[in-house]
N, C-alpha and C positions, 0 to 999 in steps of 0.2 A: 716793249718794256715788260712783257709778261713774265720774264725770268727774274724780276725783282722780288725780294722777299716782301711779305705783306706789311712790314713795318716802314717801308719807304713811302713817304708822302709824295703823291704824284702831282702836286701843284707846281713843282719847280720845272723850269725849262731844262732841256738837255744840257745847255751850257752851265746852268747853276748846279746841276748834279755833278758835272765834271769838276767844277771848282770845289764843290763840297768834298768829293773823293780826294782830290789832291791836297786840300787843306787838312783833312783828317789824317791823311798819311804823314804829312809834315808834322802835325802835332804829336802823333803817336811815335814816329820814328826819331824825331829830333828832340822832343821835349818830354817824352815818356808820359804823354797825357792820354787818358781815356776820353773818348769823344761821344757826344750825343748830338743828334740832329733834330731840328724842329722841337725845341723845348718851350712849353708854355711857361710864362713867368707870372708872378703874382700881380703885376700891373696890367695884365691882359695882353701883353705883347708876346710874341713867339720868337725866340732866338733861333737863327738859322743853324748855328753850331755852338756848342758849349764844350770846352775842354777842361778836364779836371787833372791837375798835376799830382805827382806822387806825395807832395806835402799838403795837398788840399787847396792849392791855388785854383782859381776859376777864371777862365778866359772865355769871352764871347767873341765870335767871328760873325760879322754881318756880310753875307754874300751879295755882291753886286755884279750882275752878268752883262750889263750894258750901261751906256751913258744915260739913257732914259730911265732905267731902273734906279740909278743913283739920284737923278734929278727929281723924280716924283716921290721918292721915299725919304721923308724928313723925320721919321720916328726914331732913328738910330740913337739919338742922345738918351732916350728912355731906357736903353739897355745897360748903360754905364753904371747904374745903381745896383746891378746884379752881378758884377764881375770885378776882379782885381785888375784885369787888362782887357782893353777893347781893340779889336782889329776889324778892318775891312778886308775882304778877299775879292780879288778880281781876276779875270782871265788875262793871259799874256797880251792880247791885242788891245785891251782897254788902257787908255792913257792914265798913268798913275797920278798925273798932276791935277786931276779933277777932285781928288780926295783931300780932305783937310790935313794939313801938316801936323796937326795936334794929335792925330790918331794913328794907331799902328796900321800897317799895310802888308798884306800877303798877296803874292801872285801864285796862282795855282791852275793846273789843268787836270786832266783825268789820271795823270801818272804820279805827280809830285807837286810840291809847293816850296816856296822860299819866302822868308820874311824880308821885305824890302825896307821896312821901317818899323822899328820896335815900338811897342805901346808903352806909355807911361804907366807905372804901377800906382793904383789907387786902392789901397786895402779895403776890402768889403767889410761891412759891419758884421760882427760876430753872430748876431741873431739872424741876420739875413743869410749868412753863409750856412748856418745850421739848417734853416728852413729849406734852402735850395739843395743842400746835400741830401736831405730826407726826400725831397721831391725827385731828385735824380736817381736815388737808390730805388724808389718805387717805380719810376718810369722805366728804368733798366730792367727790373724784374718783370714788369708787365710786358715789355717788348720781347724779352726772352720767352716768356710764357706763350705769347702770340705765335712765335716761331715754332715752338714745340707743339702747341695745340691751337691751330687757327680756327677752331670751332667757335660756337657762340659763347659769350661771356657768362 
């Protein structure tokens, strides 16, 4: 993994990174979204993937690479206060029936992704949207700077 840029968080499994790549490609190519991975939220949680639409919509995608990953992680409802739509993303081999019917669902691999079930729209509070947009602008600029100048801060 030494060929990864320094902004890639190396805590994810190889499967999770493949799901992330396919889900990001799906959001960018199908929905014209700009994507961020590993976004810290104001509640102390860290969103696996955040997509920003051309009109400012915010989607959060929670990546689940295995049945165990889904079973042990019950913090996902805490992400829903920070997005207009919430999705799970899974690899093709993981049974889609383990995920709640009430949430959006994406299947993705290292090449592409597809929405299996759309997410309900729950408009984000305006003040929270503004705070998150400012955070994402700064995060994006900082990550770009890190790529351009990986030296000390």
